[in-house]
C-alpha positions in Angstrom: 0.0 0.0 0.0 1.5 3.3 -1.1 1.5 6.7 0.7 0.2 10.0 -0.5 0.6 13.5 1.0 -1.9 16.4 1.1 -1.5 20.1 0.8 -2.0 20.4 4.6 1.1 18.5 5.3 -0.5 15.2 6.1 0.3 11.7 4.8 -1.9 8.7 4.7 -1.7 5.2 3.3 -3.2 4.7 -0.1 -6.4 3.2 1.2 -7.0 6.1 3.6 -6.2 4.2 6.8 -3.2 4.6 9.1 -2.2 0.9 9.4 -2.1 -2.4 7.5 0.5 -4.9 6.4 1.4 -8.5 6.3 0.3 -10.7 9.1 -3.1 -9.0 9.5 -4.9 -11.2 7.1 -6.2 -13.4 9.9 -8.4 -10.6 11.3 -12.0 -9.6 10.8 -11.8 -6.1 9.4 -14.3 -3.4 10.1 -14.5 0.0 8.3 -14.1 2.8 10.7 -14.3 6.5 9.6 -12.8 5.6 6.2 -10.0 3.6 7.8 -10.0 0.2 9.4 -10.2 -1.3 12.9 -9.4 -5.0 13.2 -9.8 -7.9 15.5 -7.4 -10.8 15.7 -8.8 -14.3 15.3 -5.7 -16.4 15.9 -4.7 -18.9 13.2 -5.1 -22.5 14.2 -6.5 -21.6 17.7 -9.1 -24.3 17.6 -11.3 -23.9 20.7 -9.4 -20.9 21.9 -10.1 -17.6 20.2 -9.2 -14.1 21.0 -11.2 -11.0 20.2 -9.5 -7.7 20.9 -11.9 -4.8 21.7 -10.0 -1.5 21.7 -11.9 1.0 23.8 -10.5 3.8 21.7 -12.5 2.5 18.7 -15.8 2.1 20.5 -17.2 5.5 19.8 -16.2 5.2 16.1 -17.8 1.8 15.4 -21.3 2.1 13.9 -24.4 0.4 15.4 -24.4 -2.0 12.5 -20.8 -3.0 13.1 -21.5 -3.4 16.9 -24.3 -5.8 16.0 -22.0 -7.7 13.7 -19.4 -8.0 16.5 -22.1 -9.1 18.9 -23.3 -11.8 16.4 -19.7 -13.0 16.0 -19.3 -13.4 19.8 -22.6 -15.2 20.1 -21.7 -17.5 17.2 -18.6 -18.9 18.8 -19.2 -22.0 20.8 -16.0 -21.4 22.7 -14.4 -19.2 25.3 -14.0 -15.6 24.1 -11.4 -13.5 25.9 -12.3 -9.8 25.7 -9.1 -7.9 26.3 -9.7 -4.3 27.4 -6.4 -2.8 26.3 -6.6 0.8 25.5 -4.6 2.0 22.6 -2.8 -1.0 21.2 -3.0 0.4 17.7 -3.1 4.1 18.5 -0.1 5.9 17.4 2.4 8.5 18.4 2.0 11.9 20.0 -1.2 13.5 18.8 -3.9 11.3 20.2 -4.4 9.7 16.8 -6.3 6.5 16.2 -5.2 4.3 13.3 -7.9 5.6 11.0 -6.6 9.2 11.2 -4.1 10.9 9.0 -0.5 11.1 10.0 0.4 14.8 10.6 3.9 16.3 10.4 5.3 19.7 10.3 8.3 18.9 8.1 9.1 16.3 5.5 12.7 15.1 4.8 13.2 12.6 2.0 16.1 10.2 1.9 16.9 8.7 -1.5 20.0 6.9 -2.6 19.5 8.0 -6.2 19.9 11.7 -5.2 16.3 12.7 -5.9 15.6 13.5 -2.2 17.0 15.9 0.4 19.7 13.4 1.5 21.2 10.1 0.4 21.9 8.9 3.9 19.5 8.4 6.8 22.0 9.7 9.4 22.3 13.0 7.4 18.5 13.4 7.5 18.4 12.8 11.3 21.3 15.3 11.8 19.2 17.9 10.0 16.5 17.8 12.6 16.9 20.7 15.0 18.0 20.1 18.6 15.2 20.0 21.1 12.7 19.6 18.3 9.0 19.9 19.4 7.3 19.1 16.1 6.7 15.8 14.4 9.2 15.4 11.5 8.7 12.7 8.9 11.8 11.2 7.4 10.7 9.3 4.4 13.2 6.7 3.3 13.0 5.5 -0.3 13.6 1.8 -1.1 17.2 0.6 -0.9 19.8 -1.0 1.3 21.3 1.6 3.5 24.6 0.3 4.9 25.1 2.7 7.8 25.0 2.9 11.5 22.2 5.2 12.6 21.8 7.2 15.8 18.8 9.2 16.9 20.3 11.4 19.6 18.7 12.3 22.8 18.0 15.9 21.8 16.0 15.0 18.7 12.5 13.7 19.7 9.4 13.4 17.6 11.0 11.8 14.6 9.0 9.5 12.3 11.2 7.2 10.3 9.2 5.7 7.5 9.8 3.8 4.3 7.4 3.3 1.4 7.3 -0.4 0.7 7.7 -3.3 3.2 10.8 -5.4 2.6 12.6 -3.0 0.3 14.0 -0.4 2.8 16.8 -2.0 4.8 19.2 -0.5 7.3 22.2 -2.9 7.5 25.4 -2.9 9.4 27.9 -5.5 10.6 29.4 -4.8 14.0 29.8 -6.9 17.1 31.0 -6.8 20.7 29.7 -4.2 23.1 25.9 -4.1 23.2 25.8 -0.3 23.5 28.2 0.3 20.6 27.3 -2.4 18.1 23.7 -1.6 17.3 22.8 -0.8 13.7 20.0 1.6 14.8 20.1 3.3 18.2 17.2 5.4 19.5 17.9 7.7 22.4 15.3 10.4 21.8 11.7 10.2 23.1 8.6 10.0 21.0 10.2 8.0 18.2 8.1 6.2 15.6 9.3 3.5 13.1 6.2 3.2 11.0 5.0 -0.2 10.0 4.9 -0.7 6.3 8.1 1.4 6.6 11.6 0.1 7.3 11.3 -3.6 7.0 14.7 -4.5 8.2 16.7 -3.4 11.2 19.4 -6.0 10.7 22.9 -6.7 11.9 24.7 -9.0 9.5 27.6 -10.0 11.7 26.2 -13.5 12.3 27.0 -16.0 15.1 29.8 -15.9 17.5 29.4 -12.5 19.2 26.9 -10.0 20.4 25.6 -8.0 17.4 22.7 -5.8 18.3 20.4 -4.7 15.5 18.2 -2.2 17.4 18.8 -0.5 20.7 15.9 1.5 22.2 16.6 3.5 25.2 14.1 6.3 24.7 10.7 6.7 26.4 7.5 6.4 24.3 8.9 4.6 21.2 6.7 2.8 18.7 7.6 0.3 16.0 5.1 -1.2 13.6 5.6 -3.8 10.9 9.4 -3.7 11.2 11.7 -6.6 10.7 14.5 -6.8 13.3 17.1 -9.5 12.7 20.5 -10.6 14.0 21.7 -13.6 16.0 22.8 -12.9 19.6 21.2 -9.9 21.3 19.1 -8.7 18.4 16.8 -6.2 20.2 18.2 -4.3 23.2 14.9 -3.1 24.6 16.9 -1.2 27.2 14.5 1.1 29.1 11.4 3.2 28.7 7.9 2.4 27.5 7.7 0.8 24.1 5.1 -0.6 21.7 6.0 -3.2 19.0 3.1 -3.9 16.7 3.0 -6.6 14.0 6.8 -6.8 13.9 9.1 -9.7 13.0 11.9 -10.3 15.4 14.6 -12.9 14.7 17.6 -14.2 16.6 19.3 -17.1 18.4 20.2 -16.2 21.9 18.7 -13.6 24.3 17.5 -11.8 21.3 14.9 -9.7 23.1 16.6 -8.3 26.2 16.8 -5.3 28.5 14.7 -3.7 31.2 12.0 -1.8 29.3 8.3 -1.9 29.8 7.1 -3.2 26.5 4.1 -4.6 24.8 4.6 -6.9 21.7 1.3 -6.9 19.9 0.7 -9.6 17.2 4.5 -10.0 16.6 6.2 -13.0 15.0 9.1 -14.1 17.1 11.5 -16.5 15.3 14.4 -18.4 16.9 17.3 -19.5 14.7 18.9 -21.3 17.7 19.9 -24.9 17.5 20.7 -25.3 21.2 17.7 -24.2 23.3 18.7 -20.5 23.0 16.6 -18.1 25.1 14.2 -15.7 23.3 14.0 -13.2 26.1 16.4 -12.0 28.8 14.5 -9.5 30.8 16.4 -7.5 33.4 13.9 -6.4 36.1 16.0 -6.0 39.2 13.6 -5.0 42.0 10.0 -5.5 42.9 9.4 -1.8 42.6 10.2 -1.7 38.9 7.1 -1.8 36.7 9.0 -3.3 33.8 8.5 -6.4 31.7 7.9 -7.9 28.3 4.3 -8.7 27.4 3.5 -10.7 24.3 -0.1 -10.5 23.1 -1.2 -12.7 20.3 1.4 -13.4 17.5 3.5 -16.5 17.2 6.7 -18.1 18.3 8.5 -20.3 15.8 12.0 -21.7 15.4 14.3 -23.8 13.3 15.2 -26.3 16.0 14.9 -25.6 19.8 14.5 -22.6 22.0 13.3 -21.5 25.4 10.9 -18.6 26.1 13.2 -16.8 28.4 15.8 -16.7 31.1 16.4 -14.1 33.9 19.0 -11.4 33.3 17.6 -9.8 36.5 16.4 -11.6 39.6 12.8 -10.3 39.2 12.6 -10.8 35.4 9.0 -10.6 34.1 7.8 -12.0 30.8 4.3 -13.1 29.9 2.9 -14.7 26.7 -0.9 -14.5 26.1 -2.9 -16.2 23.4 0.3 -16.8 21.5 0.9 -19.6 19.0 4.0 -21.6 20.0 5.5 -23.9 17.4 7.3 -27.2 18.2 10.7 -25.4 18.5 9.7 -24.3 22.0 11.1 -26.9 24.3 8.9 -28.7 26.8 10.4 -27.0 29.9 9.6 -23.6 28.4 11.9 -21.5 30.6 15.5 -21.6 31.8 16.9 -20.2 35.1 20.4 -19.4 33.6 22.0 -21.5 36.4 20.3 -19.2 39.0 18.0 -21.4 41.0 17.5 -18.6 43.6 15.4 -16.8 41.0 12.7 -19.5 41.0 10.8 -17.6 43.7 11.3 -14.1 42.3 10.8 -14.3 38.5 7.4 -13.8 36.9 7.2 -16.1 33.9 3.6 -16.6 32.8 1.6 -18.1 29.9 -2.1 -17.6 29.3 -4.2 -19.6 26.8 -1.3 -20.1 24.4 -1.7 -22.8 21.8 0.2 -24.9 19.4 2.6 -27.9 19.9 5.0 -25.8 21.9 2.4 -24.6 24.4 1.8 -27.9 26.1 2.6 -27.2 29.8 2.7 -30.7 31.1 6.5 -30.6 31.3 6.9 -26.9 32.1 9.3 -25.9 34.9 7.3 -25.7 38.1 8.3 -22.1 38.8 6.6 -20.8 35.7 2.9 -19.8 35.9 -0.1 -21.1 34.0 -2.2 -17.9 34.4 -5.9 -18.1 35.2 -8.6 -15.7 34.1 -8.6 -14.2 37.5 -4.8 -13.6 37.5 -4.9 -12.1 34.1 -7.8 -9.9 35.1 -5.6 -8.4 37.7 -2.7 -8.3 35.3 -4.2 -6.0 32.7 -2.8 -2.9 34.4 0.6 -4.0 33.2 -0.7 -4.2 29.7 -2.2 -0.8 29.8 0.9 0.8 31.3 3.4 0.2 28.4 1.1 2.0 26.0 -0.7 4.5 28.3 1.3 7.3 26.6 -0.3 6.5 23.3 -3.7 8.0 24.4 -2.5 11.5 24.9 
């Protein structure tokens, strides 16, 4: 889906809605104010189905559509989980809902052919004024951009957006220090990597050393429909509140790690480990920290064997809900990283997950099979990572 711009300095997707992309085809789609709201009906869920009702859309959905949704609920002879998570698809900074146009005050075009304002992404970011207060769209034309990119602390409100999924790639090959090796580092707050935008944040170093593809240290960062790939330590989700929507994240060991407070909505997590490599290494260090990784919907797949996570910090917190788990997820599910003293302090939970890797009969005893009641009291942690999206 292409993008067009208006005379008033707005951009919208070619079909008039603010979201879309691969991986959404499993949903039932409703027209809302010329855009689209959607509900996930997980592939292959059998008796377990999930319907997401986003309160931000309730005032926009017509009476006819509400009746349609009610009929759908009544037609399922199965348990329907209604998740009241505000904002999961709302976007950055201006209280937008997905059906609204994307506004910006300035457009910068990056084009390797020389037809834009700059040929390098970093040059475009450097052109953003320090202590910027306006949304600035940096539109990156298709190409492979072999450069290390930094969004510095004093340049908030940047929207980094490509045109076509899979053809706009930021690539670098560095390894070693997790703070210096990232291909893309985001330090500034209120950053948006638009889905159907840059399809590859990838570090091509390969196996054998830490090679971070994406480091996010900012507060209020949003990534939608991005591909983030490396091997060890792919995504350094270091700190802050973050929202990953419909992203593809690939790695072999500890490839989602850090101490941020993040919601992963409808993401595809793919392990390329051959030796039970951990997907997550969350670093919550005290009971007072409201941090954790929360995976809602989506799927976990792998080429051979993997575990869902291991504790980088003693109070590590990771939860998977209504997630498809392929047979690469090993029966034990979780690893203590040789730290048995963490068995009573970590919070590793699963709720109504499905697929061959979701069988909990051989799970480690210190992981949690969450009940409806436990999840009901847990929703505050799901709202918190994205509460900033409702401004």
